[in-house]
VMD Tcl script that draws the C-alpha trace (Angstrom):
set ca {
  {-16.12 -3.65 -3.04}
  {-14.55 -1.48 -0.37}
  {-14.91 2.24 -0.71}
  {-11.53 3.91 -0.28}
  {-11.54 7.54 0.84}
  {-8.46 8.93 -0.87}
  {-9.12 12.66 -1.07}
  {-7.49 13.24 2.36}
  {-4.17 11.76 1.29}
  {-1.64 14.47 0.39}
  {-0.54 14.55 -3.27}
  {3.08 14.60 -2.10}
  {2.52 11.03 -0.88}
  {0.28 9.94 -3.76}
  {3.02 10.96 -6.23}
  {5.64 8.63 -4.70}
  {5.96 4.97 -5.65}
  {6.03 3.80 -2.00}
  {2.64 2.10 -1.80}
  {1.56 -1.42 -0.93}
  {-1.74 -3.25 -0.64}
  {-2.83 -5.24 2.42}
  {-4.52 -8.61 2.54}
  {-5.85 -10.64 5.47}
  {-4.84 -14.28 5.74}
  {-7.20 -17.07 6.77}
  {-5.64 -16.78 10.25}
  {-6.58 -13.08 10.44}
  {-3.04 -11.74 9.94}
  {-2.71 -8.48 7.91}
  {0.11 -8.74 5.36}
  {1.51 -6.14 2.92}
  {1.55 -7.16 -0.74}
  {3.31 -5.77 -3.82}
  {0.75 -3.84 -5.94}
  {2.62 -3.98 -9.26}
  {0.83 -6.01 -11.97}
  {3.74 -8.37 -12.64}
  {4.20 -9.03 -8.91}
  {0.51 -9.19 -8.28}
  {0.00 -9.75 -4.57}
  {3.39 -11.22 -3.79}
  {4.70 -10.25 -0.35}
  {5.87 -6.69 0.13}
  {8.45 -5.45 2.62}
  {8.99 -2.06 4.16}
  {12.74 -2.75 3.85}
  {12.60 -3.56 0.10}
  {11.54 -0.70 -2.21}
  {11.32 -3.10 -5.19}
  {8.16 -4.48 -3.57}
  {6.40 -1.10 -3.56}
  {4.26 0.41 -6.31}
  {2.36 3.53 -7.18}
  {-0.65 4.83 -5.35}
  {-2.83 3.98 -8.36}
  {-1.55 0.39 -8.39}
  {-2.33 -0.05 -4.67}
  {-5.81 1.46 -5.04}
  {-6.43 -0.81 -8.05}
  {-5.90 -3.88 -5.83}
  {-8.63 -2.72 -3.48}
  {-10.98 -1.74 -6.30}
  {-10.66 -5.26 -7.72}
  {-11.13 -6.91 -4.28}
  {-7.55 -8.23 -4.26}
  {-6.64 -6.26 -1.10}
  {-8.52 -4.66 1.80}
  {-6.44 -1.50 2.19}
  {-3.47 0.51 0.93}
  {-0.41 1.53 2.89}
  {2.47 3.94 2.43}
  {6.07 2.86 3.15}
  {7.60 5.71 5.14}
  {11.36 6.17 4.67}
  {13.96 8.40 6.30}
  {14.07 10.46 3.14}
  {10.39 11.40 3.51}
  {11.14 13.44 6.65}
  {7.84 12.25 8.15}
  {6.88 11.00 11.58}
  {4.08 8.48 12.04}
  {1.95 8.46 15.19}
  {-0.50 5.62 15.79}
  {-2.97 6.92 18.37}
}
mol new
graphics top color blue
foreach p $ca { graphics top sphere $p radius 0.5 }
foreach p [lrange $ca 0 end-1] q [lrange $ca 1 end] { graphics top cylinder $p $q radius 0.2 }
display resetview
């Protein structure tokens, strides 16, 4: 099981239902998946908020070895900027 370090994630993000899980395909491609139990690992989309879930749902995927990571879907309403260094 992967060990997620979640204590550095701000509560303002944890409290929003804008989370997805990530899987790796056999070809090595990283894909976002819907973390909600009824959608269990169906494809997620940054453009479709119905495919996002809670932080706890996304973490649950990783804890049960159904995903390798969690991700947050940033929207205009968040007022955030993402830098990938």
